[in-house]
C-alpha positions as MATLAB code, in Angstrom:
seq = 'XXXXXXXXXXXXXXXXXXXXXXXXXXXXXXXXXXXXXXXXXXXXXXXXXXXXXXXXXXXXXXXXXXXXXXXXXXXXXXXXXXXXXXXXXXXXXXXXXXXX';
ca = [
     174.576   57.193  200.054;
     173.280   57.775  203.550;
     172.364   61.338  203.961;
     170.606   61.257  207.345;
     167.171   61.786  205.822;
     164.320   61.419  208.279;
     163.095   58.504  206.320;
     166.354   56.621  206.383;
     166.585   57.383  210.096;
     163.060   55.846  210.514;
     164.308   52.694  208.559;
     167.440   52.550  210.902;
     165.138   52.724  213.890;
     162.939   49.888  212.617;
     166.123   47.633  212.079;
     167.613   48.441  215.462;
     164.285   47.848  217.130;
     163.776   44.486  215.667;
     167.362   43.545  216.218;
     167.013   44.555  219.859;
     163.655   42.403  220.308;
     165.344   39.418  218.619;
     168.394   39.621  220.623;
     166.521   40.175  223.996;
     164.349   37.137  223.359;
     167.184   34.938  222.399;
     169.296   36.135  225.445;
     166.458   35.470  227.842;
     165.791   38.999  228.753;
     162.305   39.116  227.283;
     159.702   36.181  227.951;
     156.066   36.071  226.762;
     154.790   39.150  228.520;
     157.877   41.170  227.646;
     157.779   40.068  224.047;
     154.140   41.131  223.747;
     154.916   44.574  225.422;
     158.053   45.129  223.177;
     155.941   44.288  219.990;
     153.452   46.894  221.023;
     156.205   49.323  221.649;
     157.771   48.600  218.218;
     154.408   49.259  216.719;
     155.057   52.927  217.968;
     158.440   52.931  216.133;
     156.809   51.413  212.971;
     154.192   54.041  212.824;
     156.694   56.810  213.541;
     158.735   55.609  210.609;
     155.895   55.349  208.404;
     153.572   58.468  209.417;
     155.654   60.536  211.854;
     158.684   61.113  209.826;
     156.669   62.334  206.833;
     154.992   65.087  208.999;
     158.439   66.844  209.242;
     157.979   67.904  205.705;
     161.753   67.880  205.133;
     163.972   65.401  203.350;
     163.614   63.490  200.183;
     160.523   61.501  201.258;
     158.027   64.226  202.574;
     154.664   63.975  201.178;
     153.010   67.038  202.792;
     150.334   65.512  204.998;
     147.558   67.696  206.383;
     146.795   68.506  210.072;
     144.027   65.844  210.127;
     146.501   63.248  209.520;
     148.889   64.596  212.090;
     146.022   64.718  214.771;
     145.237   61.117  213.820;
     148.851   60.109  214.221;
     148.961   61.813  217.690;
     145.836   59.842  218.751;
     147.508   56.555  217.653;
     150.689   57.388  219.660;
     148.499   58.386  222.729;
     146.647   54.981  222.439;
     149.756   53.007  222.002;
     151.690   54.531  224.848;
     148.553   53.888  227.010;
     148.464   50.181  226.049;
     152.251   49.940  226.767;
     151.834   51.792  230.021;
     149.042   49.364  231.151;
     150.902   46.250  229.943;
     154.076   47.279  231.927;
     152.037   48.124  234.938;
     150.376   44.673  234.850;
     153.678   42.857  234.406;
     155.085   44.946  237.278;
     152.200   44.087  239.713;
     152.471   40.427  238.831;
     156.233   40.423  239.411;
     155.620   42.155  242.821;
     152.878   39.407  243.644;
     155.359   36.658  242.568;
     158.179   37.963  244.774;
     156.041   38.280  247.701;
];
């Protein structure tokens, strides 16, 4: 059944991402700030599985999107990575302040 189609791999990335976040939270590796950053980072994976995989135009589930949607998707990724970077920098600065 599993043919390593890009859409199936996108679904696998989603499942693994959610499992990672759930286990990291339950294991105490992620707290409030880490959970928020991980949720935004997983939003990138969600959009990749939803839009990015379709832009390959290969596999059973390609829908033939146009260049305008590809450009919009790239903008979304750029904004999301910026948010993740700012959040990680803020967390790092706070951690350095707390440790002295």
